[in-house]
C-alpha positions in Angstrom: -54.2 -121.2 -69.4 -56.0 -123.8 -67.4 -56.6 -127.1 -69.2 -60.1 -127.6 -67.9 -62.8 -125.7 -66.0 -65.1 -126.5 -63.2 -68.3 -124.9 -64.4 -71.1 -124.1 -62.0 -74.7 -124.3 -63.1 -77.4 -121.8 -62.4 -80.1 -122.2 -65.1 -81.9 -119.2 -66.4 -85.4 -119.3 -67.8 -84.5 -116.7 -70.3 -83.8 -118.7 -73.5 -85.5 -120.4 -76.4 -84.8 -122.5 -79.5 -82.4 -121.3 -82.1 -84.3 -120.1 -85.1 -84.3 -121.6 -88.5 -82.0 -124.4 -87.5 -79.1 -122.1 -86.9 -76.1 -123.2 -84.8 -73.4 -121.1 -83.1 -70.9 -119.6 -85.5 -70.1 -116.6 -83.3 -69.0 -116.0 -79.7 -70.0 -112.5 -78.4 -68.0 -111.1 -75.5 -69.7 -108.7 -73.1 -69.1 -107.0 -69.8 -71.8 -107.0 -67.1 -71.6 -103.4 -65.9 -72.8 -104.6 -62.5 -71.3 -104.6 -59.0 -70.6 -108.3 -58.9 -70.8 -111.5 -60.8 -73.6 -112.8 -58.6 -75.6 -109.6 -59.1 -75.3 -110.2 -62.9 -76.2 -113.8 -62.6 -79.3 -113.0 -60.5 -80.4 -110.4 -63.1 -79.8 -112.8 -66.1 -81.8 -115.4 -64.3 -84.7 -113.1 -63.6 -87.7 -113.7 -65.9 -88.6 -110.0 -65.7 -85.2 -109.0 -67.1 -85.8 -110.9 -70.4 -82.0 -111.1 -70.9 -79.5 -113.9 -70.4 -76.2 -115.2 -71.5 -74.7 -118.7 -71.8 -71.9 -118.0 -69.4 -70.8 -115.5 -66.7 -67.1 -115.3 -65.6 -66.3 -113.7 -62.3 -63.0 -111.8 -61.6 -61.6 -114.8 -59.7 -62.2 -117.0 -62.7 -65.3 -118.8 -61.5 -67.5 -119.7 -64.5 -71.2 -120.1 -64.2 -73.4 -121.5 -67.1 -76.9 -120.1 -67.3 -78.1 -121.4 -70.7 -77.1 -124.6 -72.6 -75.0 -123.9 -75.7 -77.5 -125.6 -77.9 -80.2 -123.0 -76.9 -80.7 -119.4 -77.9 -79.8 -117.0 -75.0 -81.0 -113.4 -75.1 -77.7 -111.5 -74.9 -77.0 -109.8 -78.2 -80.1 -107.8 -78.9 -80.4 -105.6 -82.0 -77.5 -105.7 -84.4 -75.8 -107.6 -87.1 -72.5 -109.2 -88.2 -71.4 -110.2 -91.6 -74.7 -109.0 -93.1 -77.0 -111.1 -90.9 -79.2 -110.2 -88.0 -80.6 -112.3 -85.2 -77.1 -112.7 -83.7 -78.7 -114.5 -80.7 -79.6 -117.5 -82.9 -76.1 -117.9 -84.2 -73.9 -117.1 -81.3 -72.9 -118.0 -77.7 -72.8 -115.1 -75.3 -70.1 -114.7 -72.5 -70.5 -112.1 -69.8 -67.4 -110.9 -67.9 -68.0 -109.4 -64.5 -66.5 -105.9 -65.1 -67.9 -102.4 -65.3 -65.6 -101.6 -68.2 -63.6 -99.0 -66.3 -60.7 -101.2 -65.2 -58.6 -104.1 -66.6 -60.0 -107.6 -66.6 -58.4 -109.8 -64.0 -55.8 -112.3 -64.9 -57.8 -115.2 -63.5 -60.8 -114.1 -65.4 -58.9 -113.9 -68.7 -57.4 -117.4 -68.0 -60.9 -118.8 -67.5 -62.2 -117.0 -70.6 -59.4 -118.5 -72.7 -60.1 -122.0 -71.4 -63.8 -121.6 -72.0 -63.2 -120.3 -75.6 -61.0 -123.2 -76.5 -63.8 -125.7 -75.6 -66.6 -123.7 -77.3 -64.6 -123.1 -80.5 -63.7 -126.8 -80.7 -67.3 -128.0 -80.1 -68.8 -125.7 -82.7 -66.0 -125.3 -85.1 -65.7 -121.5 -84.6 -62.6 -119.8 -85.9 -60.8 -116.9 -84.3 -62.6 -114.4 -86.5 -65.9 -115.6 -85.0 -65.0 -114.2 -81.6 -66.4 -110.6 -81.5 -67.4 -107.9 -79.0 -70.9 -106.8 -78.4 -69.8 -103.4 -79.7 -68.8 -105.0 -83.0 -72.2 -106.2 -83.8 -74.1 -103.4 -82.2 -72.0 -100.2 -82.7 -73.3 -97.1 -80.9 -75.9 -99.1 -78.9 -73.2 -101.1 -77.0 -69.5 -100.5 -76.1 -68.6 -103.7 -74.3 -66.2 -105.3 -73.7 -64.7 -101.9 -74.0 -61.1 -100.4 -74.2 -59.8 -102.3 -71.2 -60.3 -105.7 -72.8 -57.2 -107.4 -74.1 -58.0 -108.5 -77.6 -54.3 -108.9 -78.4 -53.9 -111.5 -75.6 -56.7 -113.6 -77.1 -55.3 -113.2 -80.6 -51.9 -114.6 -79.5 -53.7 -117.7 -78.4 -55.6 -117.9 -81.7 -58.8 -117.1 -79.9 -59.5 -113.9 -81.8 -58.0 -112.0 -84.7 -55.6 -109.1 -84.7 -53.9 -107.3 -87.6 -50.3 -107.9 -88.1 -47.8 -105.2 -89.2 -47.4 -106.1 -92.8 -48.4 -103.4 -95.3 -51.6 -103.6 -97.3 -53.4 -101.1 -99.5 -57.1 -101.2 -99.5 -60.3 -99.2 -99.0 -61.4 -99.1 -95.3 -65.1 -99.4 -96.0 -64.9 -102.4 -98.3 -62.6 -104.3 -96.0 -64.5 -103.4 -92.9 -67.7 -104.6 -94.5 -66.0 -107.8 -95.7 -64.7 -108.4 -92.1 -68.2 -108.1 -90.7 -69.1 -104.5 -89.8 -72.5 -103.1 -90.8 -71.7 -99.9 -92.8 -75.3 -98.8 -92.6 -74.6 -98.2 -88.9 -73.0 -94.7 -88.6 -71.2 -95.9 -85.4 -69.3 -98.8 -87.0 -66.1 -96.8 -87.6 -66.0 -95.7 -84.0 -66.5 -99.4 -82.9 -63.7 -100.5 -85.2 -61.4 -97.8 -83.8 -62.3 -98.7 -80.2 -61.3 -102.3 -80.7 -58.3 -102.1 -83.0 -56.9 -98.5 -82.7 -58.4 -96.8 -79.6 -55.6 -94.2 -79.4 -56.3 -92.8 -82.9 -58.2 -89.6 -83.5 -59.8 -87.9 -86.5 -61.2 -89.3 -89.8 -60.4 -92.6 -91.3 -56.9 -92.8 -92.7 -54.5 -95.2 -94.5 -53.6 -97.0 -91.3 -57.3 -97.8 -90.7 -57.5 -99.2 -94.2 -54.3 -101.2 -93.7 -55.6 -102.7 -90.5 -59.0 -103.6 -92.0 -57.3 -105.3 -95.0 -55.0 -107.3 -92.7 -58.1 -108.4 -90.6 -59.8 -109.6 -93.8 -56.7 -111.6 -94.6 -56.4 -113.0 -91.1 -60.0 -114.1 -91.2 -59.4 -115.8 -94.5 -61.9 -113.7 -96.4 -59.5 -112.1 -99.0 
């Protein structure tokens, strides 16, 4: 992991003040679903798009900042996490240049890790505060998708991942405690896509065990 980053600046007009005095407590990871990082940057800086993110990371690891971390970028949209909406006001958004159909480049992941370390230190965000767009908006969004290496981040204490120890619990109660919105009918699919994408069928004991271990990893048990 690189110890520091040279961050390019391309300011976007698409931002505002964080509402109600909120500060970042989440980091939301996205993929751009566009042909190149520059195409994504151009779109995120277009006033007509009415979308933005704080950072864009290219496959070669080049990092571009579009919105100051203190400000509210327009990246999350409709959704909630841990029972609260307006995720934009309490998060920092990172866009990875990728269409979601191929693995994320090593240089890109290296840059992401270095960027996360700085953001998490500046805003006192724990590993459980690093989530995917699909986590807070199941069904509406699927990024960063099945090709994203969450386990790699977890090994660096930059995200959470369930360990293999046994646990007995109810999936719904633990998933809600971790942060998923059970009123969204797609939240189980989002959970599976991130933590157990190879599994099929209805929720089972292994899903419940994973959810319980996530709650413990996040320090919410």
